[in-house]
N, C-alpha and C positions, 0 to 999 in steps of 0.2 A: 921504781916499777916502771918499765917502758912497755908500750903497747903499740902495737900496728895491726892494720887490717889490710889483707891482700885479698883482691877481687879478681877472679878469672871468668872470661865468658869463652865458652867453647862452641864450636860448630860441629855438629855430628852429621857430615853429609851422608845420605843413604839411610837414615836412620828411620824407621817406619812405625814404631810404636813407644810408648813410655816405658814398656818393660825392656826393650832392646836398649833404650837410652840409660836406664838404670844398670844394665848389665855392662855397658860400656864405661860408664862415669862413676857408678857407685861405690866402687872400691875406694875411692878416694877417703870417705868417711873412716873405713876400717884402717887403711894403712896410715893415715895421718892422725886421725883422732885419737890414737893409742898414747900420743905422746902428750903428757899433762899440760904443756905449755901452748898447746894449739887446741882451738875449738873449731869445729867445721860445721857448715851447713850449706845446704842448696838454697841460695838466697834470691833466686830469679829464674823466670822461664820455665816454671816447674810443669806446665802443661803444654809446651811446645816439644815436639819430637826432635827438631833437628839443631835446638840452641840449649845452652844450659848455663846457668851462672852460679858459681859457687863462691863463698866467702870464708875467710880464715882469719881467726883472731889469735894473734901469738902475743906472748908475754914473755919478759926476760928482765933480769935485774939490771943490766947496763945496756946501753945502746949498741955497744959493740956486739954483745950476744945476741941481741934482736935482729940486727943487721945480719948476722950469720945464719941464724934461724931462718929469717927471710929468705935469704939466697939459698940456703939448703932446701927448704920447703919448693921455692920455684923449680929447682932443678929436678926434683923429685916428680913434681907434676909433668914438667915438660918431657921428662924420660918414660913416664908410665902411663899416660894416658891415651886412650884410643880415640882422640879427638884433635880437631885444628884448634889451637888457642887463637882466639880472634882479640883479646884484650887482657891486658894484666894492668892493674891498678893498686898501687901501695901508697897507704896513708898511715900516717905515724900520729899517734894521739898523745 
């Protein structure tokens, strides 16, 4: 079993409320959390209007499958989030 943690920090310029923040970013959990190999949570900056940190724990049988899943997840996030990605951190366990 191979495990990786992806952490994204998003900037949400012009976001004025937590409700607006959830509308712009909240779909991550619904879209990516459906995959049984991915766990999703907002891991930081919960009370900030213009910043958000999300972490994804990914599991796969082989390192090759894990790398592919990480790349696919990064691509989905980059193409679907209404925010600027400030930082991406990938850690393998």
